[in-house]
C-alpha positions as CSV (number, residue, x, y, z in Angstrom):
1,X,21.5,-5.7,-45.0
2,X,22.7,-2.3,-44.0
3,X,26.3,-1.8,-42.8
4,X,27.2,0.6,-40.0
5,X,30.6,2.0,-38.9
6,X,31.7,1.5,-35.3
7,X,34.7,3.5,-34.0
8,X,36.3,2.3,-30.8
9,X,38.1,4.8,-28.6
10,X,40.7,5.4,-27.2
11,X,42.2,3.1,-29.8
12,X,40.6,5.0,-32.7
13,X,39.9,1.8,-34.6
14,X,36.9,1.6,-36.9
15,X,35.1,-1.4,-38.4
16,X,32.1,-1.9,-40.6
17,X,29.5,-4.4,-39.4
18,X,26.1,-5.6,-40.4
19,X,23.0,-4.2,-38.6
20,X,22.2,-6.3,-35.6
21,X,25.8,-7.2,-34.7
22,X,26.5,-7.0,-31.0
23,X,29.0,-4.3,-30.0
24,X,31.1,-7.0,-28.3
25,X,31.3,-9.0,-31.5
26,X,32.3,-5.9,-33.5
27,X,35.1,-5.3,-31.0
28,X,36.3,-8.8,-31.3
29,X,36.4,-8.6,-35.1
30,X,38.2,-5.3,-34.8
31,X,40.8,-6.8,-32.5
32,X,39.7,-4.4,-29.7
33,X,39.7,-5.8,-26.1
34,X,36.7,-5.4,-23.9
35,X,36.4,-7.1,-20.5
36,X,34.0,-10.0,-20.5
37,X,33.9,-12.2,-17.4
38,X,30.7,-14.1,-18.2
39,X,31.3,-14.9,-21.9
40,X,28.6,-12.7,-23.3
41,X,25.7,-13.9,-21.0
42,X,25.1,-10.4,-19.8
43,X,25.4,-11.3,-16.1
44,X,28.7,-9.9,-15.0
45,X,28.5,-6.2,-16.1
46,X,32.2,-6.1,-16.9
47,X,31.8,-5.1,-20.6
48,X,30.5,-1.7,-19.9
49,X,31.1,0.9,-22.7
50,X,30.0,4.5,-23.3
51,X,28.2,5.4,-26.5
52,X,29.5,8.9,-27.4
53,X,28.0,9.1,-30.8
54,X,25.0,7.4,-32.5
55,X,21.8,5.9,-31.0
56,X,21.3,2.5,-29.3
57,X,18.4,0.5,-27.9
58,X,19.1,-1.0,-24.5
59,X,17.3,-4.0,-23.1
60,X,16.3,-4.4,-19.5
61,X,19.3,-6.6,-18.8
62,X,21.6,-3.8,-19.8
63,X,19.7,-1.1,-17.9
64,X,19.9,-3.1,-14.6
65,X,23.7,-2.5,-14.4
66,X,23.6,1.3,-14.5
67,X,22.3,4.2,-12.6
68,X,20.0,6.8,-14.3
69,X,23.0,9.1,-14.5
70,X,25.1,6.5,-16.3
71,X,22.3,5.6,-18.7
72,X,22.0,9.3,-19.5
73,X,25.7,9.4,-20.3
74,X,25.3,6.6,-22.8
75,X,26.6,3.6,-20.8
76,X,25.5,0.1,-21.9
77,X,26.7,-3.5,-22.0
78,X,28.7,-4.3,-25.1
79,X,27.6,-8.0,-25.0
80,X,23.9,-7.2,-25.0
81,X,23.6,-4.1,-27.3
82,X,23.1,-4.5,-31.0
83,X,24.2,-2.1,-33.7
84,X,21.5,-0.1,-35.5
85,X,23.4,3.1,-36.2
86,X,26.9,4.4,-36.8
87,X,28.4,4.5,-33.3
88,X,31.3,6.0,-31.5
89,X,32.1,3.7,-28.6
90,X,34.4,4.7,-25.7
91,X,35.8,1.8,-23.8
92,X,36.3,3.1,-20.2
93,X,39.4,2.3,-18.2
94,X,37.8,-0.4,-16.1
95,X,36.8,-2.3,-19.3
96,X,40.3,-2.2,-20.9
97,X,43.5,-4.1,-20.4
98,X,46.4,-1.7,-20.4
99,X,49.9,-2.2,-19.0
100,X,49.3,-5.8,-17.9
101,X,51.9,-7.5,-15.8
102,X,52.9,-10.4,-17.9
103,X,55.3,-13.0,-16.4
104,X,57.6,-13.6,-19.4
105,X,60.1,-15.9,-17.6
106,X,61.7,-16.7,-14.3
107,X,60.8,-14.4,-11.4
108,X,63.4,-12.1,-10.1
109,X,62.5,-13.6,-6.7
110,X,62.9,-17.2,-7.9
111,X,65.4,-19.6,-6.3
112,X,68.5,-20.7,-8.1
113,X,67.8,-24.2,-7.0
114,X,65.0,-26.3,-8.5
115,X,64.0,-24.9,-11.8
116,X,67.3,-23.6,-13.0
117,X,69.2,-26.7,-12.0
118,X,66.8,-29.0,-13.8
119,X,67.3,-27.6,-17.2
120,X,70.5,-29.5,-17.8
121,X,69.3,-32.4,-20.0
122,X,71.6,-34.9,-21.7
123,X,70.0,-35.0,-25.2
124,X,69.6,-32.8,-28.2
125,X,66.8,-30.4,-29.1
126,X,63.4,-31.5,-30.4
127,X,64.5,-30.5,-33.9
128,X,68.1,-30.7,-35.0
129,X,70.1,-30.3,-38.2
130,X,72.3,-33.2,-39.4
131,X,74.8,-33.0,-42.4
132,X,75.2,-36.2,-44.3
133,X,77.5,-37.2,-47.2
134,X,76.1,-40.3,-49.0
135,X,77.8,-42.6,-51.4
136,X,76.3,-42.6,-54.9
137,X,74.2,-45.6,-55.9
138,X,75.8,-48.4,-57.8
139,X,74.6,-51.7,-59.3
140,X,75.9,-53.4,-56.2
141,X,74.4,-50.7,-53.8
142,X,71.1,-49.7,-55.4
143,X,68.8,-49.2,-52.5
144,X,66.2,-46.5,-52.7
145,X,67.2,-42.9,-52.1
146,X,65.2,-42.6,-48.9
147,X,66.7,-45.8,-47.4
148,X,70.2,-44.5,-48.4
149,X,69.5,-41.3,-46.6
150,X,68.2,-43.2,-43.5
151,X,71.4,-45.4,-43.5
152,X,73.6,-42.3,-43.6
153,X,71.7,-40.7,-40.7
154,X,72.0,-43.9,-38.6
155,X,75.7,-43.8,-38.9
156,X,75.6,-40.4,-37.1
157,X,72.7,-40.7,-34.7
158,X,72.5,-44.5,-34.2
159,X,69.8,-47.0,-34.7
160,X,66.3,-45.4,-34.5
161,X,63.2,-45.5,-36.6
162,X,63.3,-42.8,-39.3
163,X,60.5,-41.3,-41.3
164,X,60.1,-38.6,-43.9
165,X,57.3,-36.2,-44.7
166,X,55.7,-36.4,-48.2
167,X,56.8,-32.9,-49.2
168,X,60.4,-33.8,-48.4
169,X,60.1,-37.2,-50.1
170,X,59.0,-35.5,-53.3
171,X,62.1,-33.3,-53.3
172,X,64.5,-35.9,-52.2
173,X,65.7,-37.4,-55.5
174,X,66.4,-34.1,-57.1
175,X,68.2,-32.6,-54.1
176,X,70.5,-35.5,-53.6
177,X,71.6,-35.6,-57.2
178,X,71.9,-31.8,-57.6
179,X,74.2,-31.6,-54.6
180,X,76.5,-34.6,-55.1
181,X,74.7,-36.6,-52.4
182,X,75.6,-34.0,-49.7
183,X,72.6,-32.5,-47.9
184,X,71.5,-31.3,-44.5
185,X,68.4,-32.7,-43.0
186,X,66.2,-31.2,-40.2
187,X,65.0,-34.0,-38.0
188,X,62.1,-33.8,-35.6
189,X,62.0,-36.2,-32.6
190,X,58.7,-37.9,-31.7
191,X,59.0,-40.5,-28.9
192,X,61.0,-43.4,-30.5
193,X,61.4,-42.0,-34.0
194,X,62.8,-39.2,-36.0
195,X,61.0,-37.5,-38.9
196,X,62.8,-35.6,-41.7
197,X,60.9,-32.3,-42.1
198,X,63.4,-30.4,-44.3
199,X,66.2,-31.1,-46.7
200,X,68.7,-28.3,-47.6
201,X,71.5,-28.1,-50.1
202,X,75.0,-28.8,-48.8
203,X,76.2,-28.3,-45.2
204,X,73.9,-25.9,-43.4
205,X,74.2,-27.7,-40.1
206,X,75.9,-24.8,-38.4
207,X,73.2,-22.3,-39.5
208,X,70.6,-21.5,-36.9
209,X,67.6,-23.7,-36.4
210,X,64.9,-21.8,-34.5
211,X,62.1,-22.9,-32.1
212,X,59.4,-21.3,-30.0
213,X,58.4,-22.2,-26.4
214,X,54.9,-21.0,-25.6
215,X,52.9,-20.7,-22.4
216,X,49.3,-20.6,-23.4
217,X,47.8,-19.2,-20.2
218,X,44.2,-18.3,-19.5
219,X,45.1,-14.7,-19.0
220,X,48.3,-14.2,-21.0
221,X,50.2,-16.0,-23.9
222,X,54.0,-15.8,-23.6
223,X,56.6,-17.0,-26.1
224,X,60.4,-17.4,-26.2
225,X,62.3,-17.5,-29.4
226,X,65.3,-19.9,-29.2
227,X,68.3,-20.9,-31.3
228,X,68.0,-24.7,-30.9
229,X,71.6,-25.4,-32.0
230,X,73.1,-23.0,-29.5
231,X,70.5,-23.9,-26.8
232,X,70.0,-20.1,-26.4
233,X,67.0,-17.9,-25.7
234,X,67.1,-15.0,-28.2
235,X,64.0,-13.1,-27.1
236,X,60.7,-13.2,-25.3
237,X,57.4,-11.5,-25.7
238,X,53.9,-11.8,-24.2
239,X,50.4,-10.6,-24.8
240,X,46.9,-10.7,-23.2
241,X,45.0,-13.8,-24.3
242,X,42.5,-12.7,-26.9
243,X,40.1,-15.4,-25.7
244,X,39.2,-13.1,-22.8
245,X,36.7,-11.4,-25.1
246,X,34.7,-14.6,-24.9
247,X,35.0,-15.0,-21.1
248,X,37.5,-14.3,-18.4
249,X,38.0,-17.9,-17.1
250,X,38.0,-21.4,-18.6
251,X,34.5,-22.2,-17.5
252,X,32.9,-19.2,-19.2
253,X,34.9,-19.9,-22.3
254,X,33.8,-23.5,-22.3
255,X,30.2,-22.4,-22.0
256,X,30.7,-20.1,-25.0
257,X,32.5,-22.8,-27.1
258,X,29.8,-25.4,-26.3
259,X,26.9,-23.0,-26.8
260,X,26.0,-20.2,-29.1
261,X,29.6,-19.2,-29.9
262,X,31.1,-22.4,-30.9
263,X,34.7,-23.6,-30.7
264,X,36.2,-21.9,-33.8
265,X,36.4,-18.3,-32.3
266,X,38.3,-19.5,-29.3
267,X,40.7,-21.6,-31.4
268,X,41.2,-18.8,-33.8
269,X,41.9,-16.3,-31.0
270,X,44.8,-18.2,-29.5
271,X,46.3,-18.9,-32.9
272,X,46.2,-15.1,-33.6
273,X,47.9,-14.6,-30.3
274,X,50.8,-17.0,-31.1
275,X,51.1,-15.7,-34.7
276,X,51.3,-12.1,-33.3
277,X,54.1,-13.2,-31.0
278,X,55.9,-14.9,-33.9
279,X,55.7,-11.7,-35.9
280,X,57.0,-9.6,-33.1
281,X,59.9,-11.9,-32.1
282,X,61.1,-12.7,-35.7
283,X,60.9,-9.2,-36.9
284,X,62.8,-7.9,-33.9
285,X,65.6,-10.5,-34.5
286,X,65.7,-10.3,-38.3
287,X,64.4,-13.8,-38.8
288,X,61.8,-15.0,-41.2
289,X,58.8,-16.8,-39.5
290,X,59.4,-19.7,-41.9
291,X,62.7,-20.3,-40.1
292,X,60.9,-21.6,-37.0
293,X,60.9,-25.4,-37.2
294,X,59.5,-26.4,-33.8
295,X,57.0,-25.1,-31.3
296,X,56.3,-26.6,-27.8
297,X,53.2,-25.2,-26.0
298,X,52.2,-25.7,-22.4
299,X,48.7,-24.8,-21.1
300,X,46.0,-26.1,-18.8
301,X,43.8,-28.8,-20.2
302,X,41.2,-26.4,-21.6
303,X,43.7,-24.1,-23.2
304,X,45.4,-27.1,-24.9
305,X,42.1,-28.2,-26.3
306,X,41.4,-24.7,-27.6
307,X,44.9,-24.6,-29.2
308,X,44.4,-27.9,-31.0
309,X,40.7,-27.3,-31.9
310,X,39.5,-30.1,-29.6
311,X,36.1,-30.1,-28.1
312,X,36.3,-29.1,-24.3
313,X,32.6,-29.6,-23.7
314,X,32.9,-32.7,-21.5
315,X,35.6,-31.2,-19.3
316,X,33.2,-29.2,-17.1
317,X,30.6,-31.9,-16.9
318,X,30.7,-34.9,-14.5
319,X,32.6,-37.2,-14.7
320,X,35.0,-34.4,-16.1
321,X,36.5,-36.3,-19.0
322,X,38.5,-34.3,-21.7
323,X,39.0,-35.4,-25.3
324,X,42.6,-36.2,-24.6
325,X,45.4,-36.1,-22.0
326,X,48.3,-36.9,-24.4
327,X,48.3,-34.9,-27.6
328,X,49.8,-35.9,-31.0
329,X,52.7,-34.2,-32.5
330,X,51.3,-32.3,-35.5
331,X,52.3,-29.8,-38.2
332,X,52.2,-26.3,-36.8
333,X,50.7,-25.2,-40.1
334,X,47.8,-27.6,-39.6
335,X,46.4,-25.3,-36.9
336,X,47.2,-22.1,-38.7
337,X,50.6,-21.1,-37.2
338,X,52.9,-19.1,-39.4
339,X,56.1,-21.2,-39.4
340,X,58.2,-23.4,-41.6
341,X,55.9,-25.5,-43.8
342,X,56.8,-28.7,-42.0
343,X,57.4,-27.3,-38.5
344,X,56.2,-29.4,-35.6
345,X,53.9,-28.5,-32.8
346,X,54.2,-30.4,-29.5
347,X,51.7,-29.8,-26.7
348,X,52.8,-30.8,-23.3
349,X,50.4,-33.5,-21.9
350,X,47.8,-33.0,-19.3
351,X,46.9,-35.1,-16.2
352,X,43.2,-34.4,-15.6
353,X,40.5,-32.0,-16.7
354,X,41.8,-29.3,-14.4
355,X,45.4,-30.3,-14.1
356,X,47.1,-29.6,-17.4
357,X,50.3,-29.3,-19.2
358,X,51.2,-26.1,-17.5
359,X,51.5,-28.0,-14.2
360,X,53.3,-30.9,-15.8
361,X,55.8,-28.3,-17.2
362,X,56.0,-26.8,-13.8
363,X,56.8,-30.1,-12.1
364,X,59.5,-30.7,-14.8
365,X,60.9,-27.2,-14.4
366,X,61.0,-27.3,-10.6
367,X,62.9,-30.6,-10.5
368,X,60.2,-32.2,-8.2
369,X,60.2,-35.4,-10.4
370,X,64.0,-35.9,-9.8
371,X,64.1,-34.9,-6.1
372,X,64.8,-37.4,-3.3
373,X,63.0,-35.1,-0.8
374,X,59.3,-34.3,-1.1
375,X,58.5,-30.9,-2.7
376,X,55.4,-29.1,-3.7
377,X,54.3,-26.8,-6.5
378,X,51.3,-24.4,-6.4
379,X,49.9,-22.2,-9.2
380,X,47.2,-19.9,-7.9
381,X,44.7,-18.3,-10.2
382,X,41.0,-19.0,-10.9
383,X,41.9,-22.6,-10.1
384,X,44.6,-23.5,-7.5
385,X,46.6,-26.3,-9.0
386,X,48.8,-28.2,-6.6
387,X,51.4,-31.0,-7.2
388,X,53.4,-32.8,-4.4
389,X,55.9,-35.6,-4.6
390,X,59.4,-36.6,-5.5
391,X,61.2,-39.0,-7.9
392,X,59.2,-42.0,-6.7
393,X,55.6,-40.6,-6.7
394,X,53.5,-37.6,-7.5
395,X,50.0,-36.5,-6.5
396,X,48.0,-33.5,-7.7
397,X,44.7,-31.8,-7.5
398,X,42.9,-28.7,-8.6
399,X,40.7,-26.5,-6.4
400,X,38.2,-24.0,-7.8
401,X,39.4,-20.8,-6.2
402,X,37.0,-18.6,-8.1
403,X,37.9,-15.3,-9.8
404,X,38.8,-13.3,-6.6
405,X,42.5,-13.6,-7.0
406,X,42.1,-12.4,-10.6
407,X,40.2,-9.4,-9.5
408,X,36.7,-10.8,-10.2
409,X,33.9,-11.4,-7.7
410,X,34.8,-8.2,-5.8
411,X,33.3,-4.8,-6.2
412,X,36.5,-2.9,-7.0
413,X,38.6,-5.9,-8.1
414,X,40.6,-5.9,-11.4
415,X,43.3,-7.8,-13.1
416,X,47.0,-6.9,-12.5
417,X,47.1,-4.1,-15.0
418,X,48.0,-0.4,-15.1
419,X,46.5,1.5,-12.1
420,X,45.7,-1.6,-10.1
421,X,46.4,-1.3,-6.4
422,X,48.9,-4.1,-5.7
423,X,50.2,-3.3,-2.2
424,X,48.4,-1.9,0.8
425,X,49.4,-1.0,4.4
426,X,47.3,0.5,7.1
427,X,49.3,2.5,9.7
428,X,47.5,4.4,12.5
429,X,44.3,4.5,10.5
430,X,46.0,5.8,7.3
431,X,45.9,3.7,4.2
432,X,49.1,3.6,2.1
433,X,49.0,1.8,-1.3
434,X,51.0,1.2,-4.4
435,X,49.6,0.8,-7.9
436,X,51.0,-0.9,-10.9
437,X,53.0,1.6,-12.9
438,X,52.4,4.2,-10.2
439,X,49.3,5.4,-12.0
440,X,46.2,6.7,-10.3
441,X,44.2,3.8,-8.9
442,X,41.5,2.1,-11.0
443,X,40.8,-0.9,-8.9
444,X,42.4,-3.6,-6.7
445,X,44.2,-6.7,-8.0
446,X,44.6,-10.0,-6.3
447,X,47.9,-9.3,-4.4
448,X,46.4,-6.0,-3.2
449,X,43.2,-7.7,-1.9
450,X,45.3,-10.2,0.1
451,X,47.2,-7.3,1.6
452,X,43.9,-5.6,2.5
453,X,42.5,-8.6,4.2
454,X,45.7,-9.0,6.3
455,X,45.8,-5.3,7.2
456,X,42.1,-5.2,8.2
457,X,42.4,-8.2,10.5
458,X,45.7,-7.1,11.9
459,X,44.4,-3.7,12.8
460,X,41.2,-5.3,14.2
461,X,39.0,-3.6,11.7
462,X,37.5,-7.0,10.9
463,X,37.1,-10.1,13.1
464,X,38.7,-13.5,12.2
465,X,35.4,-14.5,10.6
466,X,35.7,-11.6,8.2
467,X,33.0,-9.3,9.7
468,X,33.6,-5.6,10.3
469,X,33.5,-4.2,13.8
470,X,30.4,-2.2,13.3
471,X,31.0,0.0,16.3
472,X,34.5,0.9,15.2
473,X,35.1,4.7,15.0
474,X,36.9,5.0,11.7
475,X,35.9,7.5,9.0
476,X,36.9,5.0,6.4
477,X,34.3,2.5,7.6
478,X,31.0,3.6,6.2
479,X,27.6,2.0,5.7
480,X,25.5,2.0,2.5
481,X,22.0,0.5,3.1
482,X,23.4,-0.9,6.3
483,X,26.1,-2.7,4.5
484,X,29.6,-1.9,5.8
485,X,32.4,-1.0,3.5
486,X,36.0,0.2,4.0
487,X,37.5,2.9,1.8
488,X,40.9,2.2,0.3
489,X,41.0,5.2,-2.1
490,X,38.9,8.3,-2.1
491,X,37.1,9.7,-5.2
492,X,39.7,12.4,-5.8
493,X,42.5,9.9,-5.8
494,X,41.2,7.5,-8.4
495,X,41.4,7.8,-12.2
496,X,37.7,7.1,-12.7
497,X,36.5,9.4,-9.9
498,X,34.8,6.4,-8.2
499,X,35.6,5.5,-4.6
500,X,37.5,2.2,-4.2
501,X,36.2,0.1,-1.3
502,X,36.2,-3.4,0.1
503,X,32.9,-4.8,1.4
504,X,32.0,-7.7,3.7
505,X,30.8,-9.6,0.6
506,X,34.2,-9.0,-1.0
507,X,35.9,-10.3,2.1
508,X,33.7,-13.3,2.1
509,X,34.5,-14.2,-1.5
510,X,38.2,-13.8,-0.8
511,X,38.0,-16.0,2.3
512,X,36.3,-18.7,0.2
513,X,39.0,-18.5,-2.4
514,X,41.9,-18.6,0.1
515,X,40.1,-21.4,2.0
516,X,39.7,-23.5,-1.2
517,X,43.4,-23.2,-1.9
518,X,44.6,-24.0,1.6
519,X,42.1,-26.8,2.0
520,X,43.4,-28.4,-1.2
521,X,47.0,-28.3,0.0
522,X,46.0,-29.6,3.4
523,X,43.8,-32.4,1.9
524,X,46.6,-33.5,-0.4
525,X,49.2,-33.5,2.4
526,X,46.8,-35.5,4.6
527,X,46.2,-37.9,1.7
528,X,49.9,-38.8,1.6
529,X,50.1,-38.8,5.4
530,X,52.7,-36.1,5.8
531,X,52.8,-32.9,7.9
532,X,53.6,-29.6,6.2
533,X,57.0,-29.3,7.9
534,X,58.3,-32.3,6.0
535,X,58.1,-30.4,2.7
536,X,61.6,-29.5,1.6
537,X,60.3,-26.8,-0.7
538,X,57.0,-25.3,-1.7
539,X,57.3,-23.6,-5.1
540,X,54.9,-20.8,-6.1
541,X,54.5,-20.4,-9.8
542,X,52.8,-17.9,-12.1
543,X,52.4,-14.2,-12.3
544,X,50.1,-13.9,-9.3
545,X,52.6,-15.7,-7.0
546,X,55.4,-13.5,-8.1
547,X,53.7,-10.4,-6.6
548,X,52.5,-12.1,-3.5
549,X,53.5,-11.0,-0.1
550,X,54.4,-14.4,1.5
551,X,54.1,-13.4,5.2
552,X,50.7,-11.9,4.6
553,X,49.5,-14.8,2.4
554,X,50.5,-17.2,5.3
555,X,48.9,-14.9,7.9
556,X,45.4,-15.0,6.2
557,X,45.6,-18.8,5.8
558,X,46.3,-18.9,2.0
559,X,49.6,-20.7,2.3
560,X,50.8,-23.1,5.0
561,X,52.7,-21.8,8.0
562,X,56.1,-23.3,7.3
563,X,59.6,-21.9,7.2
564,X,59.4,-18.9,4.9
565,X,62.7,-19.9,3.3
566,X,61.0,-23.1,2.0
567,X,58.5,-21.0,0.0
568,X,60.2,-20.1,-3.3
569,X,59.0,-18.2,-6.4
570,X,59.9,-19.9,-9.7
571,X,58.1,-17.4,-12.1
572,X,56.5,-18.8,-15.2
573,X,57.3,-22.5,-14.7
574,X,55.0,-23.4,-17.6
575,X,57.2,-21.5,-20.0
576,X,60.3,-22.8,-18.4
577,X,59.1,-26.4,-18.8
578,X,58.1,-25.8,-22.4
579,X,61.5,-24.4,-23.2
580,X,63.2,-27.4,-21.6
581,X,61.1,-29.8,-23.7
582,X,62.0,-27.8,-26.9
583,X,65.7,-27.9,-26.1
584,X,65.8,-31.6,-25.0
585,X,64.3,-34.8,-26.3
586,X,64.8,-36.3,-22.9
587,X,62.8,-33.5,-21.2
588,X,59.9,-34.0,-23.6
589,X,59.9,-37.7,-22.9
590,X,60.1,-36.9,-19.2
591,X,57.0,-34.7,-19.4
592,X,55.2,-37.7,-20.8
593,X,56.4,-39.8,-17.9
594,X,55.4,-37.2,-15.4
595,X,51.8,-36.8,-16.8
596,X,51.3,-40.6,-16.7
597,X,52.7,-41.0,-13.2
598,X,50.8,-38.2,-11.5
599,X,47.8,-39.4,-9.4
600,X,45.0,-36.8,-9.5
601,X,42.7,-36.5,-6.5
602,X,39.2,-35.3,-7.6
603,X,38.4,-32.9,-4.8
604,X,34.7,-32.6,-5.7
605,X,34.3,-36.3,-4.6
606,X,36.8,-36.2,-1.7
607,X,35.1,-35.6,1.6
608,X,38.2,-34.7,3.6
609,X,38.6,-31.7,1.3
610,X,35.1,-30.5,2.0
611,X,35.8,-30.8,5.8
612,X,39.0,-28.8,5.4
613,X,37.3,-26.2,3.3
614,X,34.7,-25.4,6.0
615,X,37.5,-25.2,8.6
616,X,39.5,-22.8,6.4
617,X,36.7,-20.2,6.2
618,X,38.4,-18.2,9.0
619,X,41.4,-15.9,9.4
620,X,43.8,-17.7,9.3
621,X,42.0,-21.0,10.2
622,X,39.6,-22.4,12.8
623,X,42.5,-24.6,14.0
624,X,45.1,-22.1,15.1
625,X,47.6,-24.9,15.7
626,X,48.1,-25.0,12.0
627,X,49.4,-21.4,12.1
628,X,51.6,-21.1,15.2
629,X,53.6,-18.1,13.9
630,X,50.5,-16.0,13.1
631,X,49.8,-13.4,15.9
632,X,47.2,-10.7,15.4
């Protein structure tokens, strides 16, 4: 079969592929990112690219997304266009991810209470080094070498069950006798037992033992490198999740994994992400990747399945049952991670199909599970995951918020990357905005869209039901085929030369998203029989929350109308929880307890949620008594 060369710009990366390969697949193989919301089904139009050299054949599905002018310029859909020639492919700004805002730790706006206070744990790290000096065998004391080693460790750590890996067992006899029965063992904790994963000559107990805490997010993957002995974070790094090439959200990725694409590409993508972060972190700090002896990963249920290579296919189908909630401790090498040969990988347990280890980690990090008072945690994205409770009980749920807060489902929406409008204010008819990185605007991200909704309703440009005042005299309010739209940025202001607008359809999608999140919070509070004002704190986690304007989010009915001081940002609580579990055996065990004790409310079968959802499709809500402080 004939091979052709595809060159992707502006990265200037070339790859040879077989004839008939999809451009999107060639990009994936080349490590080049192209937006792909629908997972290659050709229905979202997000993978638009421009062919600047070579010839292509477009199908009708690709043609439907472009004007005649764009077709003449060579635009096509990467997921529907096959290679039959050498091609130069330009990925336009709207299809790239550049300068993404990645939450690599605690938010600058996070409270000192809650997450930070909870990190003090009374036990050692998940992997520790122990130096032992053993008596030589005699006729009177002739127990096996491994039992002798276990006896010596018990004198230091106490009575526990001890095991040893086969590679360590094979080296044990020689290492003990070559070193006068003085060795350092690396021990990995797993529930009630310790496993020996490495044996070193002499006393190396004071030498560093490294670990990695990882937040496997749907959008980003973030890792912290830690010195386990010193309980110290050495470095942090983050990257865009490579799985986005197979679909922007977990549903589209599950469809890909359970259909034509299969599970392997999605598993391989997240492993590449983590290995890339391992390379970056270790090289910057002068450490060999083989020095990493433990990894703790936190992610939603689907991401955890992809990480471990578990089938996610039953998660999205009623009755929504995953392969597992509690995951086994495994060898990191077993899934392809570049670490010490016997390094362990722990994955923080999940609660339900759509309430995963990231929320369990967040509950751990925020201190909710140790609190006397009732506290709440919310992580807003494509799904809005909510947990409420205290040390005695915990309830949780997940509401499908749709892609609006991630920039999808809106005409000019985009993720929070370079050039995205993130803040908006309308004063006397003039629109003022701020973009990420202060670049020329490319689109509008979630926080910017929330600002726009608030500003439009506050300035009475739209009504509380999200409809434009059609008789309003405002040059920014225009009609295309009798469909009203409001201009945020003119053509000469944007990088692409395209006007940036918000339409009634966009507003409707955003109202559905905010309504789903608020209805989930309200339904959960009603389930436990508690009004909002009895919440001691409401923690907002994740990258989206960290850039949220709280007063505006309350004013449009996204968050409850409570004392603003109670709403606190805690940044990447998933990463914080993973770090806590890596540094503390007790925290890891606590995460297991949390996952088992959380009661999940399946909202798809919960009628009060549906009633609340309908009532929430208004700005701020059909029941204004729920928002007494909102006045517009």
